[in-house]
C-alpha positions in Angstrom: -0.1 -0.2 -0.1 3.3 2.4 1.0 4.3 1.6 -1.8 1.4 2.3 -4.4 0.9 5.5 -2.6 4.5 6.5 -2.7 4.3 6.0 -7.1 0.8 7.7 -7.1 2.8 10.7 -5.3 5.9 10.7 -7.8 4.2 10.4 -11.0 2.3 13.1 -9.5 5.5 15.5 -8.9 6.6 14.6 -12.3 3.5 15.4 -13.8 3.6 18.9 -12.4 7.3 19.5 -12.9 6.9 18.5 -16.8 3.8 21.2 -17.0 6.2 23.7 -14.9 8.9 23.1 -17.2 6.8 23.5 -20.1 4.9 26.5 -18.8 8.6 28.0 -18.2 9.6 27.3 -22.0 6.5 28.8 -23.2 6.8 31.6 -20.6 10.5 32.4 -22.3 9.3 31.3 -25.8 6.7 34.4 -25.3 9.1 36.8 -24.0 11.9 35.8 -26.8 9.2 36.4 -29.7 8.0 39.4 -27.9 12.1 41.0 -27.9 11.9 40.0 -31.4 9.0 42.5 -32.6 9.3 46.0 -32.4 9.1 47.7 -29.0 7.3 50.6 -31.0 3.7 50.6 -30.4 1.8 53.2 -32.4 -0.1 55.6 -29.1 -3.8 54.7 -29.6 -5.6 58.9 -28.4 -8.6 60.0 -28.1 -10.2 63.4 -28.1 -9.5 65.0 -24.7 -11.0 68.5 -25.6 -14.3 69.5 -23.9 -17.8 69.8 -25.6 -18.2 73.7 -24.7 -17.3 76.7 -27.3 -14.2 77.9 -27.3 -12.7 80.3 -29.3 -9.2 80.9 -30.7 -7.6 82.8 -33.0 -4.6 81.2 -34.9 -2.5 82.7 -37.8 -2.5 79.9 -40.4 1.1 79.1 -42.8 0.2 81.6 -45.1 -0.6 84.2 -43.1 -3.9 84.6 -42.5 -5.5 85.0 -39.1 -8.6 82.4 -38.4 -11.0 82.7 -35.8 -12.7 79.4 -35.0 -13.7 76.8 -32.3 -11.3 74.5 -31.1 -13.9 71.9 -29.7 -15.9 71.8 -32.4 -17.0 68.3 -34.0 -17.8 69.1 -37.1 -15.2 69.4 -39.2 -14.0 68.3 -43.1 -10.8 67.7 -44.1 -10.1 67.8 -47.2 -6.5 66.9 -47.6 -4.5 65.2 -44.1 -6.7 63.7 -42.7 -3.7 60.1 -41.4 -2.4 63.3 -39.8 -5.4 64.6 -37.9 -7.6 60.8 -36.7 -4.4 60.1 -35.5 -5.3 62.3 -33.0 -8.6 61.0 -31.6 -10.6 63.4 -33.3 -13.4 62.3 -35.5 -14.0 63.6 -39.0 -17.8 64.1 -40.5 -15.9 63.7 -44.0 -12.2 63.5 -45.6 -10.3 63.2 -48.9 -11.7 60.9 -51.1 -8.0 60.1 -51.8 -7.2 57.9 -48.8 -8.9 54.5 -48.7 -9.9 53.7 -44.6 -9.7 50.1 -45.4 -7.1 48.5 -42.4 -7.8 51.9 -40.6 -11.7 52.1 -39.6 -11.4 52.5 -36.1 -9.6 56.1 -36.8 -12.2 56.7 -39.3 -15.8 55.7 -37.4 -18.7 56.9 -39.5 -16.4 59.2 -41.4 -17.2 60.3 -45.1 -15.4 60.0 -48.3 -15.7 63.4 -50.6 -16.7 62.2 -53.9 -15.3 65.4 -55.2 -11.9 66.4 -55.0 -9.9 67.5 -58.0 -11.1 70.2 -57.9 -12.9 69.8 -54.9 -17.0 70.7 -54.4 -17.9 73.5 -52.4 -21.6 72.5 -52.6 -20.3 69.0 -51.0 -18.5 70.8 -48.2 -21.6 73.0 -47.5 -23.7 69.4 -47.1 -21.6 68.5 -44.0 -22.6 71.8 -42.3 -18.8 72.3 -41.3 -17.9 74.3 -38.2 -13.9 73.8 -38.7 -12.5 72.9 -42.4 -8.7 71.3 -43.0 -7.5 71.6 -46.2 -3.9 70.8 -48.0 -0.5 73.4 -47.4 -0.6 74.2 -51.4 -4.1 75.1 -51.7 -4.9 78.2 -53.7 -6.1 81.0 -52.2 -8.6 81.9 -54.0 -10.3 78.1 -53.3 -9.3 79.0 -49.5 -11.5 82.1 -49.9 -14.3 79.7 -51.4 -14.2 77.3 -48.3 -14.0 80.1 -45.6 -17.2 81.4 -46.7 -18.8 77.9 -45.6 -16.4 77.6 -42.7 -13.2 78.9 -40.8 -10.7 77.2 -42.8 -6.7 76.3 -42.1 -4.2 74.4 -44.3 -2.3 71.9 -42.8 1.6 71.3 -43.3 1.0 68.4 -45.9 3.6 68.9 -48.0 6.4 68.9 -45.0 8.4 65.8 -44.1 9.3 67.1 -40.8 6.5 65.4 -38.4 7.2 67.6 -36.1 6.3 70.6 -37.7 2.9 68.9 -39.2 1.8 67.1 -35.9 2.7 70.3 -33.7 0.6 72.4 -35.6 -2.4 70.1 -35.5 -2.1 70.1 -32.2 -1.9 73.5 -31.5 -5.0 73.8 -33.6 -7.2 71.8 -30.9 -5.3 72.4 -27.5 -3.8 69.0 -27.8 0.2 69.6 -27.8 0.7 66.6 -25.3 -1.3 64.4 -27.6 1.2 65.7 -30.7 4.3 65.5 -28.1 3.5 61.6 -28.7 3.0 61.2 -32.0 6.4 63.2 -32.8 8.1 60.6 -30.4 6.1 57.6 -32.5 6.9 59.0 -35.9 10.9 59.4 -34.8 11.1 56.1 -33.1 9.7 54.1 -36.2 11.8 56.0 -38.5 14.9 55.4 -36.8 13.8 51.7 -36.2 13.2 50.9 -39.9 16.1 52.6 -41.3 18.3 50.6 -39.2 16.4 47.6 -40.6 17.1 48.9 -43.9 20.8 50.0 -43.4 21.5 46.1 -41.9 20.5 44.8 -45.8 24.2 46.4 -46.3 22.9 48.1 -49.8 25.7 50.9 -49.5 26.5 52.0 -53.1 23.7 50.0 -54.7 21.5 51.8 -57.6 17.5 51.3 -57.7 14.9 52.2 -60.0 11.6 52.0 -59.1 9.4 50.9 -62.2 5.4 51.2 -62.4 2.8 50.6 -64.9 0.7 54.0 -66.3 -0.4 52.4 -70.1 3.1 51.4 -70.3 6.1 50.8 -68.0 7.6 53.9 -66.7 9.4 55.6 -63.3 7.3 57.6 -60.9 8.1 60.8 -60.5 10.0 62.0 -57.5 7.7 65.0 -56.4 4.4 63.5 -54.3 5.6 59.8 -53.2 6.7 59.7 -50.2 8.4 56.4 -50.9 11.0 58.2 -52.4 11.9 60.6 -49.7 12.4 57.2 -47.6 14.9 55.7 -49.9 16.5 58.5 -51.5 17.1 60.9 -49.1 16.5 59.0 -45.9 18.1 55.9 -46.9 20.6 57.7 -49.1 20.2 55.1 -51.8 21.8 55.7 -54.8 20.4 56.0 -58.9 21.7 55.8 -62.1 21.7 59.3 -63.3 19.3 58.9 -66.4 16.2 57.5 -63.7 17.4 60.9 -61.4 16.8 62.9 -64.6 13.7 61.1 -65.6 12.2 61.7 -62.3 12.9 64.9 -61.3 12.4 66.2 -64.8 9.5 67.9 -64.4 9.5 70.0 -68.6 7.4 66.5 -69.7 5.0 65.0 -68.6 5.0 62.4 -65.4 5.1 58.9 -66.4 6.6 59.3 -69.8 6.7 55.9 -71.1 10.0 53.7 -71.9 10.5 51.4 -74.3 11.2 48.0 -74.6 14.3 48.7 -76.1 15.5 51.7 -73.9 13.9 50.1 -70.7 17.0 48.0 -69.5 19.4 51.3 -69.9 17.7 52.3 -66.7 18.0 48.9 -64.4 19.4 50.0 -61.3 21.6 46.9 -59.5 17.7 46.9 -57.7 14.5 46.5 -58.8 11.1 47.3 -57.1 8.0 47.5 -59.1 5.5 50.2 -58.1 1.5 48.5 -58.3 -1.5 51.0 -57.9 -4.1 49.5 -55.4 -2.7 46.0 -54.7 1.4 44.1 -54.6 1.2 42.3 -58.0 2.6 43.1 -61.4 0.7 43.2 -64.2 0.7 40.9 -66.8 1.4 44.0 -69.4 4.3 44.1 -68.0 5.5 40.3 -67.3 4.7 39.7 -70.8 7.1 43.0 -72.2 9.8 42.3 -74.1 12.1 44.6 -72.5 10.7 43.6 -69.1 12.1 40.3 -69.8 15.4 41.2 -70.2 15.8 43.0 -67.2 19.0 41.1 -64.7 16.4 41.5 -61.7 13.5 40.0 -63.8 16.1 37.3 -64.9 17.1 36.4 -61.1 13.7 36.6 -59.5 14.6 39.7 -57.3 12.2 42.1 -58.0 10.8 43.7 -54.5 6.8 44.7 -55.0 4.9 47.6 -53.3 1.9 49.3 -53.7 2.3 52.8 -54.2 -1.0 53.8 -53.0 0.1 54.3 -48.8 2.9 56.6 -50.2 0.6 59.6 -52.0 0.2 61.0 -48.6 2.8 61.5 -45.5 0.0 60.8 -42.7 1.5 59.6 -39.7 -1.1 56.7 -39.1 0.6 55.4 -42.8 4.0 55.5 -41.5 4.1 51.7 -40.2 3.0 50.2 -43.8 5.4 52.6 -45.9 8.1 51.8 -44.0 7.2 47.8 -43.9 6.7 47.8 -47.4 9.7 49.2 -48.6 11.8 46.8 -46.0 9.9 44.2 -47.4 11.1 44.9 -51.0 14.5 45.5 -50.3 14.9 42.6 -48.8 14.3 40.7 -52.3 15.8 43.2 -54.6 18.7 43.4 -52.7 19.8 39.6 -52.8 22.4 40.9 -55.6 25.0 38.1 -56.3 28.4 38.5 -57.2 
């Protein structure tokens, strides 16, 4: 009987020890997994403004003095919403060029504006806004038109400095502490992702980004934030003719490149930028000149969806950096 009891107790202790070991092992694995993930977490912010009317006068970036209600919830954003909603601010309507898929929690019930280029004053008026936010380069005549509907403030949508962009929005709504958190996030994710990209050892390698707009071409430098990340932040090099093609504003953007000339624009690395997905159009893959590219033959063409790079909103940064990092990992696999 004693032997039986001893055996049962021993078995129970063995099972318990094994379970504890397994739990410790799982905890260790979870800790290791957490360490491998980026520790940079987007700050989820709430709109902490009051509900009472709070009149304020601000000098805009174009020198105008605008008086408005800092606490209004009736806001239409014609451009730059990806920065504004990061503050926890819910909008009535936002630019139709923004796809809110994946960002629904930021936008809530906000509606997409149907008319963008040009905007429709009647559509904006239909939302009965008390504040209108517009892009940095909007013409004064258009700002004057919108100002007849509601106070209109341009945002720093052209600036690559997130401190400038976000602190100005914080000032508009009295959410300066929110701005500090968002600026810290923007700086941290930039430093972290650039370090990962630099670890790919792409020094002195040239890069070409191709896309398809009725024919194979190269996206212009202006207006696409991936160019800022790649060629300004990372200092990745380009062939002289590629750089000239991207910066030449004397001709139409997306000028076609013939199959015969395509090889002349190929850098050491190639990234294909699709519109709306991360696939390469069959119009491209079946192109004779495309097939002759060394990167295509060696199956090292990185692919990105170009659409998130049309704007520089803080909520887009993770997707923007991650896409480029993944594309460079593929494109950078260059043999000796």
